C-alpha positions in Angstrom: -9.8 -5.9 -23.0 -10.9 -7.7 -20.1 -11.9 -4.8 -17.6 -13.4 -2.4 -20.2 -17.1 -2.6 -19.3 -16.2 -3.7 -16.1 -18.5 -2.1 -13.9 -21.3 -3.5 -16.2 -20.5 -6.8 -14.6 -22.2 -8.3 -12.2 -20.3 -9.6 -9.0 -20.7 -13.0 -7.8 -21.6 -13.8 -4.0 -19.8 -15.0 -1.3 -21.7 -18.4 -2.0 -20.4 -18.7 -5.4 -17.3 -17.8 -4.3 -17.4 -20.9 -1.6 -18.9 -23.4 -3.8 -16.1 -22.7 -6.6 -13.0 -23.5 -4.4 -11.5 -26.5 -5.9 -11.0 -29.1 -3.1 -11.4 -26.6 -0.1 -7.5 -25.0 -1.9 -8.2 -21.1 -2.5 -4.6 -21.5 -4.1 -5.9 -24.0 -6.8 -9.0 -21.8 -7.3 -7.3 -18.4 -7.9 -4.7 -20.9 -9.8 -7.7 -21.7 -12.2 -9.1 -18.0 -12.4 -5.7 -16.8 -12.8 -5.1 -19.2 -15.8 -8.8 -18.4 -17.7 -8.0 -15.2 -17.4 -4.5 -14.8 -19.0 -5.7 -17.2 -21.6 -8.3 -14.6 -22.3 -6.2 -11.7 -23.1 -4.5 -13.8 -26.0 -6.9 -15.2 -27.8 -10.4 -14.6 -26.6 -14.3 -13.9 -28.2 -16.8 -11.6 -26.5 -18.1 -14.7 -24.4 -14.7 -16.0 -22.5 -14.0 -11.8 -21.8 -16.8 -11.7 -20.5 -16.4 -14.9 -18.6 -13.2 -13.4 -17.9 -14.2 -10.2 -15.9 -16.1 -12.6 -13.4 -13.0 -14.8 -12.8 -11.4 -11.4 -11.9 -13.7 -10.4 -9.6 -13.8 -13.3 -8.1 -10.6 -13.9 -7.9 -9.8 -10.1 -5.5 -12.7 -11.7 -3.6 -11.0 -14.9 -2.9 -7.4 -12.7 -2.0 -9.2 -10.3 0.5 -11.5 -13.0 2.4 -9.3 -16.3 2.3 -6.4 -14.8 1.4 -3.3 -17.1 -0.7 -1.3 -18.0 2.2 2.2 -16.8 3.5 5.0 -16.2 0.9 8.0 -18.0 0.5 11.9 -18.3 -0.2 12.8 -17.3 -4.2 16.0 -18.5 -4.0 16.1 -18.7 -7.9 14.7 -15.3 -8.3 11.5 -16.6 -10.5 8.4 -14.5 -11.0 6.2 -16.5 -8.3 2.3 -17.5 -8.2 1.8 -14.3 -5.8 4.1 -12.5 -8.4 1.7 -13.1 -11.5 -1.1 -12.1 -9.7 0.0 -8.8 -8.6 1.2 -8.1 -11.9 -2.3 -8.8 -13.3 -3.8 -7.1 -10.6 -1.6 -3.7 -11.6 -2.1 -4.9 -15.3 1.4 -5.4 -16.4 0.1 -8.7 -17.5 2.5 -8.0 -21.1 6.1 -8.2 -19.2 6.7 -11.5 -20.5 9.9 -12.7 -22.4 8.6 -13.6 -25.7 5.5 -11.6 -25.3 3.9 -10.3 -29.3 4.0 -6.7 -28.3 6.4 -5.0 -30.1 8.3 -3.3 -27.5 10.1 -6.6 -26.2 9.9 -5.6 -22.1 13.4 -7.6 -21.7 14.9 -5.7 -24.6 13.8 -2.5 -22.6 15.2 -3.3 -19.5 18.4 -4.3 -21.1 18.4 -1.0 -23.1 17.8 1.1 -19.8 20.8 -0.8 -17.8 23.4 -0.1 -20.7 22.5 3.3 -20.4 25.0 3.4 -17.3 24.7 5.2 -14.1 21.8 7.8 -14.0 23.1 11.7 -13.5 19.7 13.3 -12.5 20.5 15.2 -9.4 18.3 13.9 -6.2 17.2 16.8 -3.4 20.4 17.0 -2.2 22.2 17.6 -5.2 23.6 13.9 -5.3 23.5 12.0 -8.9 20.7 9.4 -8.2 22.7 6.7 -8.9 25.0 7.6 -5.6 22.1 8.2 -3.7 20.9 4.5 -4.8 24.3 2.9 -3.8 24.5 4.9 0.2 20.6 3.6 0.3 21.2 0.2 -1.2 22.6 -2.1 1.1 20.3 -1.4 3.9 17.2 -1.9 2.2 15.2 -4.3 4.8 18.3 -5.3 6.6 17.6 -9.1 8.8 14.7 -9.6 6.5 14.6 -13.5 5.9 13.0 -13.5 2.7 15.4 -10.8 1.4 18.9 -11.1 1.9 20.3 -7.7 1.0 23.8 -8.8 0.8 22.9 -10.8 -2.3 20.3 -8.9 -3.9 21.7 -5.8 -3.2 22.8 -5.6 -7.4 19.4 -6.3 -8.5 18.4 -3.6 -6.3 21.0 -1.1 -7.9 19.9 -1.8 -11.3 15.9 -2.3 -11.2 16.4 2.1 -9.1 18.8 3.3 -11.4 16.4 1.9 -14.4 13.7 3.2 -13.0 15.7 6.6 -12.9 16.8 6.4 -16.5 12.7 5.6 -17.6 10.6 8.3 -15.9 13.4 10.7 -16.1 12.4 11.7 -12.8 15.0 11.3 -9.3 15.7 8.3 -7.3 13.7 9.2 -3.7 14.8 7.8 -0.1 11.9 4.8 0.6 12.1 3.6 -3.0 14.4 0.9 -2.5 12.4 -0.4 0.6 9.1 -0.2 -1.5 11.3 -2.3 -4.6 12.1 -5.3 -1.8 8.4 -7.1 -2.2 8.3 -6.9 -5.8 12.2 -8.6 -5.8 11.0 -11.1 -3.3 8.1 -12.2 -5.3 9.0 -11.5 -9.1 11.8 -12.0 -11.3 14.8 -8.9 -12.2 12.8 -7.9 -15.5 9.2 -7.9 -14.0 10.0 -6.0 -10.9 11.4 -3.1 -13.0 8.0 -2.9 -14.8 5.7 -3.7 -12.0 7.8 -0.9 -10.0 7.9 1.3 -12.2 4.1 1.2 -13.1 3.5 1.2 -9.6 5.3 4.7 -8.3 4.0 6.4 -12.2 0.5 5.0 -12.6 -0.8 3.9 -8.9 1.3 6.2 -6.7 2.3 9.3 -8.4 1.3 12.1 -5.6 3.9 10.1 -3.1 6.6 11.5 -4.9 5.9 14.8 -5.7 7.1 17.9 -4.6 5.5 20.9 -3.3 5.7 24.0 -1.9 6.0 24.7 1.7 6.2 28.0 3.6 7.4 29.0 7.2 9.8 25.8 7.3 13.3 27.2 6.6 12.8 26.1 2.6 10.8 26.3 -0.2 10.4 22.9 -1.1 8.5 20.1 0.7 8.7 16.3 -0.4 6.5 13.2 -0.5 3.0 15.1 -1.5 0.9 11.9 -1.0 2.3 10.6 2.2 1.9 13.8 4.0 -1.4 13.7 2.6 -1.9 10.4 3.9 -1.2 11.2 7.4 -4.2 14.0 7.1 -6.3 10.7 5.8 -5.3 8.7 8.5 -6.2 11.5 11.2 -9.6 11.9 9.6 -10.2 8.0 10.2 -8.9 7.9 13.3 -11.3 10.7 13.9 -14.5 8.5 12.7 -13.7 5.0 13.9 -12.4 5.6 17.2 -12.3 9.4 18.7 -11.7 8.3 22.2 -8.5 6.4 20.9 -7.8 9.4 19.2 -8.2 12.2 21.8 -6.3 9.8 24.1 -3.5 9.6 22.0 -3.3 13.5 21.7 -3.3 13.9 25.6 -0.2 12.2 25.9 2.3 13.7 27.8 5.0 13.3 24.5 2.5 15.1 22.0 1.1 18.0 24.4 5.2 18.6 25.3 5.9 18.8 21.9 2.4 21.2 20.9 4.2 23.7 24.0 7.3 23.8 21.7 5.3 24.2 18.2 2.8 26.4 18.9 1.8 27.2 15.2 1.1 22.7 14.9 -1.5 21.3 16.7 -1.6 17.9 18.4 -2.9 15.7 15.5 -0.3 17.2 12.9 2.6 16.9 15.4 1.6 13.0 16.1 1.4 12.1 12.6 4.5 13.5 11.7 6.2 12.3 14.4 5.3 8.8 14.0 2.9 7.6 11.3 4.7 9.4 8.2 7.1 6.9 8.0 4.6 4.4 7.7 2.6 6.4 4.6 5.9 6.8 3.0 6.5 2.5 2.2 3.2 1.4 2.4 3.2 -0.5 5.6 7.0 -1.8 5.1 8.5 -0.1 8.7 6.2 -3.0 10.4 7.9 -6.8 10.5 7.9 -9.7 9.8 8.3 -9.1 5.9 6.4 -12.1 5.2 3.2 -10.9 6.9 3.7 -7.2 5.3 3.8 -9.1 1.7 0.2 -10.8 2.8 -1.2 -7.6 3.9 -0.1 -6.1 0.3 -2.3 -8.5 -1.1 -5.2 -6.6 0.2 -3.7 -3.7 -1.4 -3.4 -4.8 -4.4 -6.8 -6.4 -4.5 -8.6 -3.3 -3.3 -6.1 -0.2 -3.9 -3.5 0.7 -2.4 -5.1 3.7 -0.9 -6.2 0.8 1.6 -2.6 1.0 3.7 -4.3 3.9 5.3 -7.1 2.3 6.8 -4.6 -0.9 7.5 -2.5 1.5 9.4 -4.7 3.0 11.7 -6.3 -0.7 11.8 -3.0 -2.0 13.5 -3.5 1.5 16.1 -6.9 -0.1 17.1 -5.5 -3.4 17.8 -2.7 -2.2 20.3 -5.4 -0.4 21.5 -4.7 -1.3 24.8 -1.9 -0.6 25.3 -2.3 3.4 23.8 -4.8 4.0 26.4 -2.6 3.0 29.5 -1.9 6.4 31.3 1.3 4.9 32.3 2.3 4.0 28.8 4.9 6.0 27.0 3.6 6.1 23.4 7.5 6.5 21.8 8.3 3.4 23.1 5.2 1.6 21.5 5.0 3.7 18.2 8.7 3.7 17.4 10.9 1.8 15.1 12.1 -0.6 16.8 9.1 -0.7 18.9 6.3 -1.1 17.1 4.3 -4.5 17.4 5.0 -7.5 15.3 2.2 -7.6 12.6 -0.6 -9.9 12.1 -1.5 -9.5 8.5 -4.8 -11.9 9.3 -5.9 -9.5 12.0 -4.6 -6.4 10.1 -6.6 -7.4 6.9 -9.7 -8.4 10.0 -10.1 -5.1 11.3 -9.0 -3.2 8.2 -12.3 -4.7 6.2 -14.5 -3.8 9.5 -12.9 -0.3 9.0 -14.3 0.5 5.7 -17.7 -0.5 6.1 -18.2 2.2 8.5 -16.2 5.2 7.0 -17.9 8.3 5.4 -19.0 8.4 1.5 -16.4 11.7 1.6 -13.8 9.9 3.3 -13.8 6.9 0.8 -13.8 9.1 -2.3 -10.8 11.3 -0.5 -8.6 8.0 0.0 -9.5 7.0 -3.1 -8.4 9.8 -5.1 -5.4 11.4 -3.0 -3.0 8.3 -4.9 -3.4 10.6 -8.0 -5.2 13.5 -7.5 -2.4 16.5 -6.5 -4.7 19.4 -5.8 -6.4 17.0 -3.2 -3.1 16.2 -1.7 -2.1 20.2 -1.6 -5.7 21.1 0.6 -4.8 17.7 3.1 -1.6 19.0 3.6 -2.6 22.4 4.9 -4.0 21.1 8.6 -7.2 23.4 9.7 -6.5 23.5 13.6 -10.4 24.2 13.8 -11.5 21.2 11.8 -8.4 18.7 12.6 -9.1 19.3 16.7 -12.7 19.2 17.0 -13.4 19.2 20.5 -14.5 15.2 21.7 -16.8 14.3 24.7 -14.5 11.8 26.2 -12.9 11.0 29.6 -9.6 12.0 30.4 -6.8 9.9 29.5 -7.1 6.9 31.4 -6.8 2.8 31.2 -8.9 1.5 29.3 -10.2 -1.8 28.9 -13.4 -1.4 26.6 -12.8 -2.4 22.7 -12.9 -0.1 19.8 -15.9 0.1 18.4 -14.2 -1.6 15.2 -12.8 -4.4 17.0 -16.4 -5.7 18.5 -17.7 -5.5 15.1 -17.6 -8.9 14.8 -15.8 -12.4 15.8 -14.7 -13.3 12.3 -10.6 -11.6 12.0 -10.8 -11.7 8.1 -14.9 -10.6 7.9 -16.6 -11.7 5.7 -17.8 -10.7 2.0 -21.6 -9.4 3.6 -20.0 -7.4 6.1 -17.1 -5.4 4.2 -18.4 -2.0 2.3 -16.4 -2.6 -1.1 -17.6 -2.4 -4.3 -15.1 -5.1 -6.8 -16.6 -4.0 -9.8 -15.8 -0.1 -9.6 -12.6 -0.3 -8.1 -11.1 -3.0 -11.0 -8.1 -1.3 -12.4 -8.7 -1.3 -16.2 -5.6 -3.6 -17.9 -6.1 -2.5 -20.9 -4.8 0.9 -20.8 -2.0 0.1 -18.1 -0.7 -3.1 -21.1 -0.9 0.1 -23.4 1.0 2.3 -21.8 3.7 0.1 -20.5 
């Protein structure tokens, strides 16, 4: 109801946002706006709904440019302030006990739990329940905010219930994506938001597709594989010198000689980028920084995780451009640099200013458009391996054009090229679908 005509609502300016901050406390301002929005959804006249639209837009801008701080340990398993924001931004605002809707969200979740072990077969022939049990115990093992030794029963119940509701098999990586929801929400809210996220926000990431010449008729994680191609396109546009240096490194060249049917870019992104695309940056550590990065994804759309991955490459540009560096050691899962969410958000908002309109459209559409993803995974060597007139791989001290675009890490509302009105989710549709 709130966002039915959001594209018509004027976007508040950066000065209006700063003036509206209560006692210079971003969380106080966000809490106030969140409360007004939720009150308007219950019983509000047209004027209240119009004001709620503006509050919603301003809320997202505050999340992007100021942030809401690091998450804290959720010992009692409650839906936190951050969890309430995520629910609102996903459009799952009805999932509360005592909801006036006919379908009680708690009763629905309990029905899936009572349904028992899911028997839908996974790609390797196991039952989904067995696959879940095989993966659950190692979900973000060692993370401080998420103790899997205590949270494993929740992970099993939510994933098993997801399979029952969706009618689709469990896929590896779903357990990792579920963890941030359980950090910020109670079990019931995490289930509803997790289901909506996979089925409505990122459905292509769990689709299979036909592939040829690889010894099997099926490929998996279609959206994630398309995302690797988009990551290459972004890198080509924003920092072609870094891309050329990476493609010329010994590791990539050796693999290219062994696999002449694949270009350097396809090999690099298959080896190093795919695992980041599959779990939306959850490869990085620590978890509290990744959750703050997810705030940006919730506010602007989860297609932004691809831009954030490129931003992380740019932040370690000096290492990747070193002729004596081992790219395998730098970009391995164990060697991946510690995440600084504030710095990554700052570079990410600068990158989206300089991306072409066509590439931005592909980024936004790939999470739901299967046909687009099928086109993207067909790597065209003529298109992908463009000749870039740069010097050979060397020790470079020059900064990336993105890094030097400004001194502010998070950027400013005037800098980032984003339309909050056009990228606002349709809450009404999401509520009905749930």
